Structures are given as C-alpha cells and as structure tokens.
C-alpha positions as a Python dict, from the first residue, in 0.01 Angstrom:
ca = {
    (1, 'M'): (0, 0, 0),
    (2, 'S'): (116, 110, 294),
    (3, 'T'): (169, -169, 577),
    (4, 'N'): (92, -147, 936),
    (5, 'I'): (365, -370, 1087),
    (6, 'E'): (476, -208, 1424),
    (7, 'A'): (769, -2, 1408),
    (8, 'A'): (991, -255, 1591),
    (9, 'A'): (884, -526, 1321),
    (10, 'V'): (988, -300, 1015),
    (11, 'A'): (1340, -212, 1159),
    (12, 'S'): (1397, -581, 1187),
    (13, 'I'): (1296, -726, 881),
    (14, 'S'): (1478, -689, 514),
    (15, 'K'): (1443, -410, 252),
    (16, 'A'): (1350, -685, 23),
    (17, 'T'): (1078, -808, 270),
    (18, 'R'): (967, -461, 327),
    (19, 'A'): (987, -370, -68),
    (20, 'F'): (773, -687, -167),
    (21, 'L'): (488, -598, 140),
    (22, 'A'): (474, -230, -5),
    (23, 'A'): (410, -320, -361),
    (24, 'P'): (55, -414, -459),
    (25, 'R'): (32, -736, -462),
    (26, 'K'): (-182, -938, -803),
    (27, 'M'): (-214, -1297, -893),
    (28, 'L'): (-31, -1497, -1147),
    (29, 'I'): (-258, -1617, -1436),
    (30, 'G'): (-108, -1697, -1795),
    (31, 'G'): (204, -1560, -1721),
    (32, 'E'): (50, -1202, -1632),
    (33, 'W'): (23, -1022, -1325),
    (34, 'V'): (-342, -977, -1287),
    (35, 'D'): (-616, -837, -992),
    (36, 'A'): (-942, -1049, -985),
    (37, 'I'): (-1206, -975, -1223),
    (38, 'S'): (-1393, -804, -985),
    (39, 'G'): (-1186, -555, -809),
    (40, 'K'): (-1209, -698, -455),
    (41, 'M'): (-929, -735, -257),
    (42, 'L'): (-849, -942, 104),
    (43, 'S'): (-640, -830, 373),
    (44, 'T'): (-399, -1033, 530),
    (45, 'F'): (-318, -1002, 921),
    (46, 'D'): (17, -1033, 1156),
    (47, 'P'): (-97, -1285, 1415),
    (48, 'S'): (105, -1129, 1691),
    (49, 'N'): (-106, -836, 1693),
    (50, 'G'): (-407, -830, 1436),
    (51, 'D'): (-300, -578, 1253),
    (52, 'A'): (-309, -595, 866),
    (53, 'I'): (-12, -619, 647),
    (54, 'T'): (-101, -578, 294),
    (55, 'S'): (-381, -723, 57),
    (56, 'V'): (-421, -944, -242),
    (57, 'P'): (-668, -1031, -512),
    (58, 'A'): (-989, -1200, -393),
    (59, 'A'): (-1050, -1451, -691),
    (60, 'A'): (-1378, -1560, -763),
    (61, 'A'): (-1538, -1839, -983),
    (62, 'A'): (-1447, -1613, -1295),
    (63, 'D'): (-1113, -1590, -1193),
    (64, 'I'): (-1062, -1965, -1155),
    (65, 'D'): (-1177, -2029, -1497),
    (66, 'V'): (-951, -1782, -1636),
    (67, 'A'): (-664, -1965, -1458),
    (68, 'V'): (-785, -2338, -1559),
    (69, 'Q'): (-818, -2225, -1886),
    (70, 'A'): (-434, -2086, -1920),
    (71, 'A'): (-277, -2400, -1763),
    (72, 'R'): (-491, -2618, -1998),
    (73, 'R'): (-311, -2364, -2300),
    (74, 'A'): (22, -2446, -2134),
    (75, 'F'): (-14, -2806, -2113),
    (76, 'D'): (-126, -2877, -2465),
    (77, 'S'): (147, -2641, -2596),
    (78, 'D'): (458, -2808, -2763),
    (79, 'E'): (675, -2561, -2543),
    (80, 'W'): (564, -2710, -2226),
    (81, 'R'): (502, -3098, -2383),
    (82, 'N'): (819, -3138, -2549),
    (83, 'L'): (1057, -3031, -2258),
    (84, 'R'): (1300, -3306, -2189),
    (85, 'P'): (1262, -3447, -1822),
    (86, 'V'): (1609, -3297, -1789),
    (87, 'D'): (1505, -2989, -1876),
    (88, 'R'): (1224, -3005, -1632),
    (89, 'E'): (1479, -3150, -1387),
    (90, 'L'): (1662, -2842, -1440),
    (91, 'L'): (1445, -2576, -1416),
    (92, 'L'): (1317, -2756, -1090),
    (93, 'L'): (1703, -2702, -958),
    (94, 'R'): (1697, -2376, -1024),
    (95, 'L'): (1380, -2313, -836),
    (96, 'A'): (1549, -2454, -558),
    (97, 'D'): (1841, -2234, -576),
    (98, 'E'): (1631, -1928, -631),
    (99, 'V'): (1415, -2003, -276),
    (100, 'E'): (1759, -2078, -109),
    (101, 'A'): (1946, -1732, -201),
    (102, 'H'): (1567, -1556, -90),
    (103, 'G'): (1557, -1818, 219),
    (104, 'D'): (1556, -1540, 459),
    (105, 'E'): (1295, -1292, 300),
    (106, 'F'): (1093, -1586, 251),
    (107, 'A'): (1105, -1644, 648),
    (108, 'E'): (1034, -1305, 719),
    (109, 'L'): (741, -1321, 501),
    (110, 'E'): (613, -1663, 642),
    (111, 'C'): (722, -1496, 986),
    (112, 'L'): (450, -1203, 951),
    (113, 'D'): (209, -1367, 754),
    (114, 'N'): (118, -1691, 957),
    (115, 'G'): (306, -1566, 1301),
    (116, 'K'): (538, -1855, 1324),
    (117, 'S'): (894, -1841, 1492),
    (118, 'L'): (1155, -1711, 1266),
    (119, 'V'): (1369, -1949, 1381),
    (120, 'L'): (1174, -2195, 1300),
    (121, 'A'): (1059, -2070, 964),
    (122, 'R'): (1435, -2079, 847),
    (123, 'R'): (1511, -2390, 998),
    (124, 'V'): (1263, -2632, 901),
    (125, 'D'): (981, -2476, 640),
    (126, 'I'): (1289, -2300, 407),
    (127, 'K'): (1528, -2598, 490),
    (128, 'N'): (1258, -2831, 377),
    (129, 'T'): (1114, -2659, 102),
    (130, 'V'): (1476, -2615, -96),
    (131, 'E'): (1546, -2985, 17),
    (132, 'F'): (1215, -3128, -119),
    (133, 'L'): (1273, -2911, -470),
    (134, 'R'): (1595, -3076, -524),
    (135, 'Y'): (1440, -3426, -408),
    (136, 'I'): (1150, -3400, -671),
    (137, 'A'): (1394, -3256, -937),
    (138, 'G'): (1535, -3589, -942),
    (139, 'W'): (1235, -3758, -1010),
    (140, 'A'): (1218, -3547, -1356),
    (141, 'T'): (1425, -3812, -1536),
    (142, 'K'): (1367, -4125, -1347),
    (143, 'I'): (978, -4187, -1442),
    (144, 'E'): (925, -4541, -1644),
    (145, 'G'): (692, -4771, -1707),
    (146, 'S'): (711, -5179, -1743),
    (147, 'T'): (812, -5422, -2025),
    (148, 'I'): (549, -5697, -1972),
    (149, 'D'): (454, -6091, -2057),
    (150, 'V'): (106, -6113, -2188),
    (151, 'S'): (-19, -6454, -2216),
    (152, 'L'): (-299, -6352, -2451),
    (153, 'P'): (-352, -6674, -2696),
    (154, 'R'): (-54, -6601, -2980),
    (155, 'A'): (-143, -6495, -3332),
    (156, 'R'): (-19, -6759, -3595),
    (157, 'D'): (214, -6549, -3782),
    (158, 'G'): (363, -6300, -3470),
    (159, 'E'): (377, -6259, -3109),
    (160, 'Y'): (258, -5955, -2891),
    (161, 'F'): (475, -5641, -2716),
    (162, 'A'): (296, -5492, -2442),
    (163, 'Y'): (424, -5223, -2190),
    (164, 'T'): (319, -4923, -1931),
    (165, 'R'): (434, -4574, -1957),
    (166, 'K'): (342, -4296, -1729),
    (167, 'E'): (192, -3977, -1894),
    (168, 'P'): (133, -3659, -1690),
    (169, 'I'): (-247, -3631, -1511),
    (170, 'G'): (-270, -3292, -1659),
    (171, 'V'): (-396, -2960, -1514),
    (172, 'V'): (-329, -2989, -1129),
    (173, 'G'): (-575, -2753, -861),
    (174, 'A'): (-362, -2718, -563),
    (175, 'I'): (-519, -2580, -222),
    (176, 'I'): (-273, -2575, 48),
    (177, 'P'): (-331, -2492, 407),
    (178, 'W'): (-171, -2183, 635),
    (179, 'N'): (36, -2396, 864),
    (180, 'F'): (341, -2431, 640),
    (181, 'P'): (237, -2223, 348),
    (182, 'L'): (615, -2244, 120),
    (183, 'M'): (636, -2600, 206),
    (184, 'M'): (303, -2721, 157),
    (185, 'A'): (327, -2473, -183),
    (186, 'A'): (656, -2727, -285),
    (187, 'W'): (490, -3004, -193),
    (188, 'K'): (167, -2984, -452),
    (189, 'I'): (408, -2820, -731),
    (190, 'G'): (720, -2995, -746),
    (191, 'P'): (569, -3348, -822),
    (192, 'A'): (316, -3146, -1103),
    (193, 'L'): (642, -2967, -1295),
    (194, 'A'): (840, -3325, -1247),
    (195, 'T'): (611, -3527, -1416),
    (196, 'G'): (493, -3259, -1656),
    (197, 'C'): (171, -3105, -1514),
    (198, 'T'): (34, -2778, -1513),
    (199, 'V'): (-97, -2618, -1210),
    (200, 'V'): (-329, -2373, -1058),
    (201, 'L'): (-206, -2300, -681),
    (202, 'K'): (-472, -2178, -451),
    (203, 'P'): (-297, -2042, -131),
    (204, 'A'): (-465, -2017, 198),
    (205, 'E'): (-652, -1685, 218),
    (206, 'E'): (-502, -1595, 556),
    (207, 'T'): (-127, -1686, 407),
    (208, 'P'): (-111, -1606, 33),
    (209, 'L'): (225, -1413, 40),
    (210, 'T'): (506, -1694, 11),
    (211, 'A'): (312, -1832, -254),
    (212, 'L'): (283, -1515, -451),
    (213, 'R'): (702, -1470, -379),
    (214, 'L'): (743, -1802, -509),
    (215, 'G'): (522, -1714, -831),
    (216, 'E'): (826, -1440, -880),
    (217, 'L'): (1064, -1696, -880),
    (218, 'L'): (885, -1942, -1130),
    (219, 'E'): (887, -1662, -1376),
    (220, 'K'): (1241, -1596, -1328),
    (221, 'V'): (1373, -1931, -1354),
    (222, 'G'): (1202, -1935, -1695),
    (223, 'Y'): (913, -2109, -1651),
    (224, 'P'): (640, -2109, -1950),
    (225, 'K'): (372, -1868, -1924),
    (226, 'G'): (47, -2070, -1748),
    (227, 'V'): (255, -2339, -1626),
    (228, 'V'): (243, -2238, -1336),
    (229, 'N'): (-101, -1991, -1194),
    (230, 'I'): (-160, -1884, -840),
    (231, 'V'): (-479, -1737, -716),
    (232, 'T'): (-571, -1560, -418),
    (233, 'G'): (-883, -1587, -256),
    (234, 'T'): (-1107, -1769, 15),
    (235, 'G'): (-1137, -2121, 33),
    (236, 'I'): (-1576, -2083, -69),
    (237, 'D'): (-1495, -1795, -353),
    (238, 'A'): (-1218, -1982, -494),
    (239, 'G'): (-1143, -2316, -324),
    (240, 'A'): (-1456, -2454, -406),
    (241, 'P'): (-1496, -2321, -805),
    (242, 'L'): (-1154, -2502, -781),
    (243, 'A'): (-1204, -2823, -658),
    (244, 'A'): (-1542, -2840, -920),
    (245, 'H'): (-1401, -2702, -1230),
    (246, 'P'): (-1403, -2962, -1520),
    (247, 'G'): (-1134, -2852, -1658),
    (248, 'I'): (-921, -2969, -1350),
    (249, 'D'): (-744, -3327, -1383),
    (250, 'K'): (-625, -3357, -1071),
    (251, 'I'): (-691, -3194, -748),
    (252, 'A'): (-396, -3171, -465),
    (253, 'F'): (-557, -3040, -115),
    (254, 'T'): (-414, -3038, 251),
    (255, 'G'): (-625, -2883, 496),
    (256, 'S'): (-898, -3031, 749),
    (257, 'T'): (-1070, -3322, 734),
    (258, 'E'): (-1416, -3137, 685),
    (259, 'V'): (-1321, -2939, 409),
    (260, 'G'): (-1084, -3237, 220),
    (261, 'K'): (-1439, -3414, 228),
    (262, 'L'): (-1601, -3187, 56),
    (263, 'V'): (-1338, -3100, -211),
    (264, 'G'): (-1319, -3438, -276),
    (265, 'R'): (-1710, -3489, -321),
    (266, 'A'): (-1694, -3147, -586),
    (267, 'A'): (-1401, -3401, -750),
    (268, 'M'): (-1608, -3686, -786),
    (269, 'D'): (-1852, -3480, -985),
    (270, 'N'): (-1614, -3481, -1256),
    (271, 'M'): (-1385, -3842, -1189),
    (272, 'T'): (-1120, -3571, -1098),
    (273, 'R'): (-837, -3714, -948),
    (274, 'T'): (-763, -3639, -603),
    (275, 'S'): (-513, -3694, -305),
    (276, 'L'): (-629, -3530, -2),
    (277, 'E'): (-371, -3508, 341),
    (278, 'L'): (-606, -3434, 556),
    (279, 'G'): (-636, -3380, 1000),
    (280, 'G'): (-475, -3624, 1249),
    (281, 'K'): (-518, -3647, 1644),
    (282, 'S'): (-159, -3851, 1657),
    (283, 'P'): (-92, -4078, 1957),
    (284, 'V'): (271, -4052, 2136),
    (285, 'I'): (306, -4429, 2315),
    (286, 'V'): (593, -4413, 2545),
    (287, 'L'): (617, -4819, 2737),
    (288, 'E'): (789, -4852, 3038),
    (289, 'D'): (1142, -4933, 2962),
    (290, 'A'): (1160, -4566, 2779),
    (291, 'N'): (1415, -4279, 2899),
    (292, 'P'): (1186, -4036, 3072),
    (293, 'R'): (1432, -3739, 2991),
    (294, 'A'): (1428, -3816, 2614),
    (295, 'V'): (1048, -3868, 2606),
    (296, 'I'): (964, -3511, 2807),
    (297, 'G'): (1188, -3329, 2500),
    (298, 'G'): (1038, -3559, 2292),
    (299, 'A'): (632, -3534, 2337),
    (300, 'A'): (703, -3198, 2433),
    (301, 'S'): (803, -3100, 2109),
    (302, 'A'): (575, -3341, 1922),
    (303, 'I'): (275, -3078, 2073),
    (304, 'F'): (412, -2734, 2085),
    (305, 'F'): (602, -2725, 1755),
    (306, 'N'): (471, -2532, 1529),
    (307, 'Q'): (249, -2411, 1811),
    (308, 'G'): (44, -2748, 1785),
    (309, 'Q'): (-57, -2654, 1473),
    (310, 'A'): (67, -2946, 1258),
    (311, 'C'): (-145, -3240, 1151),
    (312, 'T'): (88, -3458, 1296),
    (313, 'A'): (98, -3312, 1638),
    (314, 'G'): (142, -3555, 1912),
    (315, 'S'): (-176, -3417, 2074),
    (316, 'R'): (-248, -3745, 2279),
    (317, 'L'): (29, -3886, 2482),
    (318, 'Y'): (-25, -4236, 2665),
    (319, 'V'): (252, -4311, 2906),
    (320, 'H'): (305, -4660, 3107),
    (321, 'K'): (134, -4585, 3476),
    (322, 'K'): (504, -4654, 3580),
    (323, 'L'): (646, -4335, 3421),
    (324, 'F'): (335, -4113, 3372),
    (325, 'D'): (370, -3882, 3707),
    (326, 'Q'): (774, -3829, 3617),
    (327, 'V'): (689, -3757, 3265),
    (328, 'I'): (344, -3542, 3267),
    (329, 'G'): (535, -3349, 3567),
    (330, 'G'): (835, -3297, 3335),
    (331, 'I'): (628, -3206, 3065),
    (332, 'A'): (423, -2939, 3260),
    (333, 'E'): (703, -2811, 3374),
    (334, 'K'): (855, -2718, 3048),
    (335, 'A'): (526, -2613, 2914),
    (336, 'A'): (532, -2365, 3216),
    (337, 'K'): (876, -2218, 3132),
    (338, 'M'): (779, -2169, 2770),
    (339, 'K'): (809, -1790, 2635),
    (340, 'L'): (501, -1663, 2454),
    (341, 'G'): (581, -1380, 2187),
    (342, 'S'): (626, -1246, 1828),
    (343, 'G'): (793, -1482, 1619),
    (344, 'L'): (1018, -1192, 1510),
    (345, 'D'): (1197, -1231, 1875),
    (346, 'P'): (1440, -1516, 1879),
    (347, 'A'): (1362, -1580, 2224),
    (348, 'T'): (990, -1708, 2159),
    (349, 'Q'): (904, -2054, 2192),
    (350, 'I'): (514, -2009, 2156),
    (351, 'A'): (422, -1772, 1874),
    (352, 'P'): (69, -1671, 1818),
    (353, 'L'): (-179, -1895, 1642),
    (354, 'I'): (-261, -1808, 1317),
    (355, 'S'): (-631, -1571, 1354),
    (356, 'E'): (-859, -1483, 1621),
    (357, 'R'): (-1081, -1765, 1505),
    (358, 'Q'): (-858, -2042, 1534),
    (359, 'R'): (-755, -1865, 1896),
    (360, 'D'): (-1091, -1893, 2005),
    (361, 'R'): (-1167, -2235, 1875),
    (362, 'V'): (-881, -2391, 2079),
    (363, 'W'): (-960, -2186, 2384),
    (364, 'S'): (-1340, -2349, 2328),
    (365, 'Y'): (-1158, -2715, 2344),
    (366, 'I'): (-981, -2656, 2655),
    (367, 'E'): (-1323, -2488, 2831),
    (368, 'A'): (-1451, -2809, 2686),
    (369, 'G'): (-1198, -3036, 2829),
    (370, 'K'): (-1236, -2837, 3163),
    (371, 'A'): (-1616, -2873, 3158),
    (372, 'Q'): (-1604, -3237, 3083),
    (373, 'G'): (-1361, -3304, 3413),
    (374, 'A'): (-1015, -3315, 3295),
    (375, 'Q'): (-737, -3123, 3502),
    (376, 'A'): (-491, -2872, 3331),
    (377, 'V'): (-144, -2930, 3526),
    (378, 'A'): (-9, -2649, 3275),
    (379, 'G'): (-157, -2367, 3131),
    (380, 'A'): (-559, -2314, 3041),
    (381, 'A'): (-552, -1964, 3123),
    (382, 'R'): (-559, -1706, 2875),
    (383, 'P'): (-245, -1483, 2796),
    (384, 'D'): (-258, -1121, 2845),
    (385, 'N'): (-158, -958, 2549),
    (386, 'S'): (-293, -839, 2195),
    (387, 'G'): (-199, -1126, 1980),
    (388, 'Y'): (-380, -1461, 1889),
    (389, 'F'): (-168, -1685, 2197),
    (390, 'V'): (-280, -1943, 2338),
    (391, 'E'): (-90, -2091, 2643),
    (392, 'P'): (83, -2449, 2608),
    (393, 'T'): (-162, -2639, 2806),
    (394, 'V'): (-154, -3034, 2950),
    (395, 'F'): (-483, -3184, 3001),
    (396, 'V'): (-452, -3556, 3277),
    (397, 'D'): (-749, -3705, 3425),
    (398, 'A'): (-915, -3743, 3075),
    (399, 'D'): (-1065, -4020, 2898),
    (400, 'Q'): (-1128, -4166, 2567),
    (401, 'K'): (-1460, -4044, 2522),
    (402, 'M'): (-1424, -3648, 2583),
    (403, 'R'): (-1374, -3417, 2288),
    (404, 'I'): (-992, -3329, 2385),
    (405, 'V'): (-897, -3683, 2327),
    (406, 'Q'): (-1119, -3757, 2005),
    (407, 'E'): (-1119, -3433, 1815),
    (408, 'E'): (-826, -3254, 1645),
    (409, 'I'): (-775, -2903, 1833),
    (410, 'F'): (-499, -2778, 1579),
    (411, 'G'): (-307, -2596, 1897),
    (412, 'P'): (-116, -2624, 2176),
    (413, 'V'): (-294, -2885, 2387),
    (414, 'L'): (-203, -3181, 2529),
    (415, 'V'): (-397, -3460, 2652),
    (416, 'A'): (-207, -3726, 2872),
    (417, 'I'): (-385, -4045, 2966),
    (418, 'P'): (-215, -4392, 3165),
    (419, 'F'): (-163, -4710, 3052),
    (420, 'E'): (-61, -5109, 3165),
    (421, 'D'): (-21, -5298, 2898),
    (422, 'L'): (38, -5290, 2512),
    (423, 'N'): (-306, -5409, 2422),
    (424, 'E'): (-471, -5170, 2595),
    (425, 'V'): (-251, -4889, 2477),
    (426, 'T'): (-306, -4998, 2128),
    (427, 'E'): (-664, -5016, 2150),
    (428, 'M'): (-647, -4643, 2287),
    (429, 'A'): (-435, -4516, 2032),
    (430, 'N'): (-600, -4650, 1716),
    (431, 'D'): (-942, -4562, 1916),
    (432, 'S'): (-980, -4243, 1691),
    (433, 'P'): (-1116, -4162, 1303),
    (434, 'Y'): (-809, -4002, 1224),
    (435, 'G'): (-448, -4267, 1119),
    (436, 'L'): (-169, -3976, 1009),
    (437, 'G'): (66, -4030, 1265),
    (438, 'A'): (194, -4199, 1551),
    (439, 'S'): (530, -4230, 1767),
    (440, 'I'): (660, -4516, 2035),
    (441, 'W'): (910, -4461, 2248),
    (442, 'S'): (1123, -4735, 2361),
    (443, 'H'): (1444, -4922, 2325),
    (444, 'D'): (1224, -5320, 2343),
    (445, 'L'): (1232, -5410, 2015),
    (446, 'N'): (1044, -5709, 2052),
    (447, 'K'): (743, -5495, 2210),
    (448, 'I'): (809, -5188, 1927),
    (449, 'H'): (786, -5434, 1631),
    (450, 'R'): (482, -5576, 1774),
    (451, 'L'): (316, -5263, 1806),
    (452, 'I'): (437, -5098, 1446),
    (453, 'P'): (187, -5329, 1230),
    (454, 'K'): (-114, -5314, 1496),
    (455, 'I'): (-90, -4901, 1507),
    (456, 'K'): (-344, -4775, 1233),
    (457, 'A'): (-185, -4447, 1101),
    (458, 'G'): (0, -4376, 737),
    (459, 'T'): (403, -4280, 938),
    (460, 'V'): (478, -4460, 1282),
    (461, 'W'): (775, -4301, 1472),
    (462, 'V'): (1027, -4427, 1702),
    (463, 'N'): (1194, -4264, 1950),
    (464, 'C'): (1101, -3938, 1767),
    (465, 'H'): (820, -3759, 1637),
    (466, 'N'): (750, -3515, 1328),
    (467, 'M'): (1072, -3623, 1121),
    (468, 'I'): (930, -3555, 819),
    (469, 'D'): (1211, -3650, 498),
    (470, 'P'): (1143, -3612, 126),
    (471, 'A'): (1232, -3949, 53),
    (472, 'L'): (972, -4105, 304),
    (473, 'P'): (603, -4123, 174),
    (474, 'F'): (371, -3899, 387),
    (475, 'G'): (-15, -3989, 415),
    (476, 'G'): (-273, -4128, 650),
    (477, 'F'): (-552, -4408, 698),
    (478, 'K'): (-865, -4349, 763),
    (479, 'H'): (-1012, -3969, 781),
    (480, 'S'): (-664, -3886, 750),
    (481, 'G'): (-661, -3869, 393),
    (482, 'I'): (-619, -4043, 35),
    (483, 'G'): (-275, -4051, -158),
    (484, 'R'): (76, -3986, -38),
    (485, 'E'): (298, -3673, -68),
    (486, 'M'): (675, -3766, -100),
    (487, 'G'): (881, -4047, -205),
    (488, 'R'): (850, -4274, -519),
    (489, 'A'): (464, -4285, -416),
    (490, 'V'): (390, -3897, -480),
    (491, 'I'): (497, -3963, -893),
    (492, 'D'): (181, -4201, -898),
    (493, 'M'): (-72, -3889, -759),
    (494, 'Y'): (32, -3702, -1068),
    (495, 'T'): (47, -3943, -1377),
    (496, 'E'): (-179, -4219, -1546),
    (497, 'T'): (-88, -4544, -1625),
    (498, 'K'): (-127, -4597, -2002),
    (499, 'S'): (-82, -5014, -2093),
    (500, 'V'): (3, -5078, -2454),
    (501, 'C'): (-54, -5372, -2636),
    (502, 'M'): (86, -5447, -2976),
    (503, 'A'): (70, -5743, -3221),
    (504, 'I'): (358, -5798, -3418),
}
C-alpha cells in the first residue's frame, strides 16, 4: 500500500526502507508469508504526526493456532532437533551479521514505527540487538548438565550413575512490547533458538515492522520453516490466545504488570512455563557526597531516555537535603532546554510518545500530580504540535502516597523527594510494588555496600543508570516480574532440567 509519511521524512529515509513500507505486509507462519485468515488488517502510525505508515495482518485465535502447530511440527522435526549446537550458534551469528548489515534500515523502521530518535535507535536498539545475538549464540555450545554422586542404597552387585541434562522447553510464545521492539524480539528469539526451541512471536500492535523485517532475515540465514513464526495483531485478539494456547510450552512476556498478570493466569491453566519482565518505578538515590554535576546529567538521562518509555526509567529521585536544591535546579534547567521533535531530526532530544492513548495517559498523571499538590518546576505544559509529545516534567513537593510516586507513568515525568538518612531513603525506595531497577549515586563505599542488599530490585546501578549488558541477568523483584533475561540465567528460562539415575 502507499504510505502517508510526510515528504520530508520520505526524502530522508533509505530506498530499502521505503521499499519495505510500500510492499504488502504479511505474517510469517510455517515458512510462508500469509494474510490473516479473516483478511483483516491493522494500521501502524507515525507517532510524530499521527499519520498511518502501512498496514499489517490482524491475527486472531485461528491464526495463532496455525502458527503454534507450525512451531510444533518444526520442533518435532529431525531437521531442527538434530541440528548440532555449533550449527545453532552459527545461525544466530549469521542473523547478527545480517541485522548489523541492515542496521540503518532497522533504525529507520524503529524511528518511524515507534517514534524514537533515529540516533538512539542506531546507538542503542540496533547495537544492543547485534551484541545480544552474538552473546547468546555462544551459549548454544555451552549448555550442560552435571554428574551427581547420589546416596542411594547400593545394590549388591552394582552402583548408580546419576546426571542431569538440559533439554529445550519446546514451543515458546513470545509477546513483546513497543518501547524497544527489535531488541525485545532478540531477547526472546535469541535464547529460544540457542537452546533448540521454536517460537511464535507476537510483536506489539503499535510496532510490528522491525519484527516482520527480522523474519525476512531469519529466512535468509537459513532457519528451517516453522522454527520462528511471526504473527501480528492486538493483545486481545492475538496475544491472549497465544498466552492461553495449550500447545505452548513456555510464554516469554515483556510488558506492563497489569497485562503480565493476565498472561500469567492464562498460562497457569495449562501449566505453561512463564518468564515475565514487567513494570518498574525505579528509585535514583543521591547521597550527600555525590558529585552534583554527574548526578544532574545521570538522573536526567535515567528518566528522559527514550521519553521515559523504559521499564527501568529512574522516575523517583531521592536526593539528600544538602544537595536537593542544586540537583533539582540543574535537572529542571536541563529539562527546559531539551528539544522536542521528530525522531528523524538528529537534534531531537525528546521524541514523541508511542501513541495518542499513551500521551493522554501520561498527561493524566501530570494533572493528577498537580491536583494532589505536587509542584512542577519544569514541563507540565501541553506542547503545541500535532504529534504525541509530552514535555520533560519535574515535580517537587510530593509525598510517597501520591499517584505520581506510586504508579508507573511510562513517560518523561520525574518526581523528586529529599531525605536525610539511609534508613529513611531505604524505606522510601522500597515503598513501591515494583522492584526492577535502582541506582545509587555516591563515592562512599561503606554506605553503598550497606544500601545495595537493602534495596529490593533486580538490578542496582552505582553512579550510572540503565546500563544493560548481555552478560548481566535482567529481571525484577515483587510486581516487576518472574525470571531473568540475558546472562547465564536466561538459559534456565528456556530449558527443562531432566534428572537421570542408572543402576549399573
């Protein structure tokens, strides 16, 4: 179909991206590119102006069933089951090379479909996707069990030999969010393929394009038909049937805590294995010895990175009273100078949010903060443009009970609260249903090491924030999820452990 991207944007993107957007989009099921059985389509929109970009198939339960069956046939096939670990490794390495080779195209699609900065997409999304695929490829040849000396009564004429082995869990249903579409696809597909699983991937309805382009590269590098299936559609019509499908052995979900709980309940009916990476309300803790200049830049980046649309966004800032005015003044000044604009503009610092609904949701929190008595020292005004923009906003004079302190906003909104001692800030930092990330800003190692074990979060950064590496397990405490992405820990999420005991 023809696109409605504004002329200036069309002129700035590559021919390859324009060709991809102009071609009819289909889903990848069983090695074939197909329409939805119903024939229905969904439009995807450019968040910078609200215009439709292209359309993708609107899958429903019947399409999910076909995709799951295709994944099951592929999992049971000799072609995939008998593939050597080194061959699985090589396929992932080839995929990483292809993503890297087409990096500019992926970045442009991410920018247009998600609205994010093209510069950010290249430096973060594409770079991290390639690095993760190469990292996880190495695990394909390093999955191992253990031999175990058991204490069973010994038979008169023999002994026992016992060991464990790791086996692929089976067919994986992967449901990913819209904030880092390509990277989240890699986080799910990578370990599934490294361990020998097959996949049905459902990207977010707002951002399906990079997943579909990835599907073309999966075919190109030589994955057998049905090993990876990519279905597009809404969460209600496609995601829910996938989570509840009895043919799925494991659900890997990243998204909001609210939806994650629904996914978990649906999976439990079939005893489907789950890993859930959910919401966050990450505290940024600034002790009195911290470097104010470093904190101002670091705390601003922690919340305004990707327009605050990150599960680990540092949305709660706790600053020692001695530094509070200086730090907040610096962050407010920085926020006021940040340039809003299209992600295609390299000067843009705050790109649009993903959708009109998300913009209005974030704005409702800003209004709630003001209504409950918090004071905005930056932002909190509606930008005069046609896109889904929210100004970077900084609140003070807030307390722990306010909605802007307790609830995940998922936008460029920071709430700052002063404190005086470690016990006080520890209590406030943990006063949240979430526990995904946190950061501590200080050079006092004594206090840092006292704080780290007290903070209920899956990741604690020190003098940095949002630093994600393929080798570091990533996941949350409390309502922030179950299980871990990345690192050695992710292999356990996609394998079953089988114990073997032999009388010899």
